[in-house]
C-alpha positions as CSV (number, residue, x, y, z in Angstrom):
1,M,-10.0,4.8,29.2
2,R,-9.0,6.3,32.5
3,C,-5.6,5.5,34.0
4,V,-7.2,3.5,36.8
5,Q,-9.1,1.3,34.3
6,W,-5.9,0.9,32.2
7,F,-4.0,-0.1,35.4
8,E,-6.6,-2.6,36.5
9,A,-6.9,-4.2,33.0
10,L,-3.1,-4.5,32.6
11,Y,-2.1,-5.2,36.2
12,P,-0.7,-8.7,35.5
13,Y,1.7,-7.3,32.9
14,I,2.8,-4.2,34.7
15,G,6.3,-4.5,36.3
16,T,5.7,-1.7,38.9
17,K,2.7,-2.7,41.0
18,D,2.4,0.5,43.0
19,F,-0.4,2.6,41.3
20,A,1.0,6.0,42.1
21,E,4.4,5.1,40.5
22,T,2.8,3.4,37.5
23,E,0.5,6.4,37.0
24,K,3.6,8.7,36.8
25,D,5.2,6.3,34.3
26,F,2.0,6.2,32.3
27,R,1.6,10.0,32.2
28,R,5.3,10.5,31.3
29,G,5.0,8.0,28.5
30,W,1.7,9.5,27.3
31,L,3.5,12.8,26.7
32,G,5.9,11.0,24.4
33,V,3.3,9.5,22.1
34,K,3.7,11.0,18.6
35,Y,1.5,8.7,16.6
36,P,-1.5,6.8,18.2
37,I,-1.7,3.2,17.2
38,G,-4.3,2.4,14.5
39,A,-6.2,5.7,14.6
40,G,-6.5,8.8,12.5
41,A,-5.8,9.8,8.9
42,G,-2.1,9.4,9.5
43,S,-2.3,5.8,10.6
44,I,-1.2,2.6,8.9
45,S,-4.8,1.4,8.8
46,A,-5.7,4.6,6.9
47,A,-2.9,4.0,4.5
48,V,-4.0,0.4,3.9
49,A,-7.6,1.6,3.3
50,R,-6.4,4.2,0.7
51,A,-4.0,1.6,-0.9
52,K,-6.8,-0.9,-1.3
53,A,-9.2,1.8,-2.7
54,S,-6.6,3.2,-5.2
55,P,-5.2,1.7,-8.4
56,L,-1.9,0.0,-7.8
57,P,1.2,2.0,-8.4
58,P,3.0,1.2,-11.7
59,E,6.0,-0.2,-9.8
60,A,3.8,-2.9,-8.3
61,S,3.4,-4.6,-11.7
62,R,7.0,-5.8,-11.3
63,F,5.8,-8.4,-8.7
64,T,3.5,-11.4,-9.1
65,V,2.7,-11.9,-5.4
66,P,-0.5,-10.0,-4.5
67,G,0.9,-9.2,-1.0
68,V,4.0,-7.6,-2.4
69,R,1.9,-5.6,-4.8
70,L,-0.3,-4.4,-1.9
71,L,2.9,-3.6,0.2
72,V,4.1,-1.3,-2.6
73,A,0.8,0.5,-2.6
74,I,0.8,0.8,1.2
75,C,4.3,2.2,1.2
76,R,3.2,4.8,-1.4
77,E,0.3,5.8,0.8
78,L,2.5,6.0,3.9
79,Q,4.9,8.3,2.0
80,R,2.0,10.5,0.8
81,Q,0.9,10.9,4.5
82,R,4.4,11.9,5.6
83,G,5.1,14.3,2.6
84,P,8.9,14.8,2.3
85,L,9.6,13.0,5.6
86,P,10.5,9.3,5.9
87,F,7.8,7.0,7.2
88,Y,8.0,4.3,9.9
89,L,7.1,0.7,9.1
90,S,8.0,-2.3,11.2
91,S,8.0,-5.8,9.8
92,R,5.5,-6.9,12.4
93,D,3.0,-4.1,11.4
94,A,3.5,-4.9,7.7
95,A,2.9,-8.6,8.4
96,D,-0.3,-7.7,10.3
97,V,-1.8,-5.4,7.7
98,L,-0.9,-7.8,4.9
99,G,-2.5,-10.7,6.7
100,I,0.7,-12.8,6.4
101,E,0.2,-16.0,8.3
102,G,2.4,-18.9,9.4
103,K,5.5,-19.2,11.4
104,E,7.3,-15.9,11.9
105,P,5.2,-13.8,9.5
106,Q,7.3,-10.7,10.3
107,I,10.3,-12.4,8.6
108,R,8.4,-12.8,5.4
109,A,7.3,-9.1,5.6
110,W,10.9,-8.1,6.3
111,R,12.1,-10.0,3.2
112,W,9.4,-8.3,1.1
113,L,10.5,-4.8,2.4
114,E,14.1,-5.7,1.7
115,R,13.2,-6.7,-1.9
116,L,11.5,-3.4,-2.4
117,R,14.6,-1.7,-1.2
118,R,16.8,-3.7,-3.5
119,E,14.5,-3.0,-6.4
120,G,14.8,0.8,-5.8
121,I,11.3,1.3,-4.6
122,L,12.2,2.0,-1.0
123,Q,15.2,3.6,0.6
124,K,15.9,2.6,4.2
125,V,16.7,5.9,5.9
126,R,17.2,4.6,9.4
127,V,17.4,1.1,10.8
128,G,15.0,0.5,13.7
129,S,15.8,-1.2,17.0
130,Q,13.8,-3.6,19.1
131,V,15.6,-2.2,22.1
132,D,14.5,1.3,21.4
133,R,11.1,0.1,20.1
134,K,11.6,2.1,16.9
135,A,10.6,0.8,13.5
136,N,12.7,1.1,10.4
137,E,12.3,4.4,8.6
138,Y,11.7,4.3,4.8
139,R,11.3,6.6,1.9
140,Y,9.2,5.6,-1.1
141,L,11.3,6.6,-4.1
142,P,9.0,6.6,-7.2
143,P,6.7,9.7,-7.6
144,T,3.7,9.6,-5.3
145,N,1.8,12.3,-7.1
146,S,1.6,14.2,-3.9
147,P,2.3,18.0,-3.5
148,H,5.5,17.0,-1.7
149,E,6.9,14.5,-4.2
150,N,9.7,16.8,-5.4
151,L,10.9,17.0,-1.7
152,A,11.0,13.3,-1.1
153,G,14.6,12.9,-2.3
154,P,16.3,11.4,-5.3
155,V,14.8,8.5,-7.2
């Protein structure tokens, strides 16, 4: 999509109404994009697809709720994508990909992520911030059977 099309489509939501200034902001922001949303082999949607197509990790058997089991598998796949580096996962994204419905689904997803942390499946490496628009960073602790698993940190 061209910048002009983007500007016209999102005009009601753009704080700066001057196109030239908005275009500068857009181009500056575009340079800072590290991970495009929802696209590519390194995306959360790719991790979800691989998690659903693979056998559940053994750690998932500790849980009876199907969504929590799938979350374990998704976290494993996100870690496989990142190798030894921590992966980003927001509660909102987790709720979306897990199909959690109801009032404040991100709260339920956050509780599930915290349970995985308490159970020793995830390590929270860095707390995210809504102000900075950064998701929490996690590391999946059980072996992932990836070439980088020995670099992923202590279990």
